[in-house]
C-alpha angles and dihedrals in degrees: 000000000000118000119230107254122231112282116214110244090219093068119105115256091250091060092045091052092048090050092050096044092049091053094043093048092053090050092050089049090055091052095053116097120255092245088067096043106018095179100036092132094050117107110254114248115222132197115227136171112215120205111218120168102316095330130099108211122195116221139180107217123198114171106307093340115105117190115189112214100178146296131278116247118266119262092251096044119133117253093249091050091048092052092048093050094046090051089061095052125087108281093224087064092072100028102080100284113143111251130194121221113212122205122200117253090246091065097057136064120225125196132175106219126192113210134171114270088240089070094065095094093057104027098144093055092045092050090048089055092047095045098099090048096049099037138026089251139076119238092253091057098059144046109228144177135178145201129201115242112241092221090066093083115116095017131110092239132059112232110212128180108218118199119187137172129186112263092228091062095050098040093058091051094045093051090049094049098041092049086068092055094255116145114216119212096187147349111227143160120267108256117251119251112295095018128111129218111279125240119266096256097049104044135096111252117195094176109125113253091235090061098046120107129190110257114220135183122209121235102228101182138046091238091055091049093049091046091051092049092048091047091049092051091047092050091050091050092050098042099044094080089047091052091049091051090048091051091048090049090050091052092049091048090052091050092047090048091052092049091046091051091052091048091050091051091051091049091048091051090048091051091049091051091048091049091050091051091050093048091049091050091049091052091049092050091047091050093049093048094049120083119245108260094212091055092049092051092048093050092046091052089051098051100039115086121240090249090067126081130177132227096180136026125178132175116191131158092345095310123118118210121185134175128187146100131292139176090230112021094170090067093056095077094058093042092054094042090054090059116094088219096063139046140170093034116181141156113265092201138011118285113249135188120248106220092202100053100021089229129122118258112220141174120194140163136204140181115253113228111228113238122239 
């Protein structure tokens, strides 16, 4: 008996249920007598169509054994040629058996995407939104699927493998295959060397949702029907507690998320208030450290002689700059230095004579002494 492997808690409930049902189904199969399932230990043979170059090759796959049984006719093949080729292929290929189309690795784009754990309940929509950031395509230009990496459990991020293929590539192949009456169950990526085809519930499926059909198997005998009913009832009995726990967990997560949202809003408000207090204090300190402009102007009007007039006055970062004309510019430095409001007065440029007014043009600057 095989033990059920650890299921990552970050997987959506749908994936957890698929994982459990696959394991439980295999265990029930082992318990059934051989007269009901004579070949239950035989390796299941699968029909696949492998896309290589421009050819579609039909294969019977059993484990790691691949048996090529022929190629599908080309899209431009004559009707007689198409009938002859189809006659050589396995009849179950065109009689309703589900078939898997395999694309080469070179035709698909793989990306490992790290997402917040909160995105696990709506991964497909989140990946659609992230498509143009993670790939060169928009979401409406590709068919894509994903699977959650099992090593993501216990981390703050959700590790997701995103697989995408351009729609134009897939649509041409689907039209070609379906025109022959072949029903596709999935579009997947050819396994790498040494790997086998994955089970239905654990594989990437790039087949568009609009072209998917539910595969069903008929129950041909009363024993099989009774076995299916018994298995279904047993599964319901075993999974009901799990479903209840999952629902309770979902409710708790919703309550925790609501409380966390309120806490985040309170913290944000607190930070905004703190920031406002700090900005107000900074403005107050700046105001206190800056000299009063009216006082500077009054003192400047007091110390400058009447024979001096200004064409420019600038106060910036505690420095006074003035420009103008005076009958005696050389006296201005001492007059300003004698004021308690100014210090370190000096000419910012050489003094020149204005030929029109006969006065001296000057430009000087001085430090303003902070009051208090």
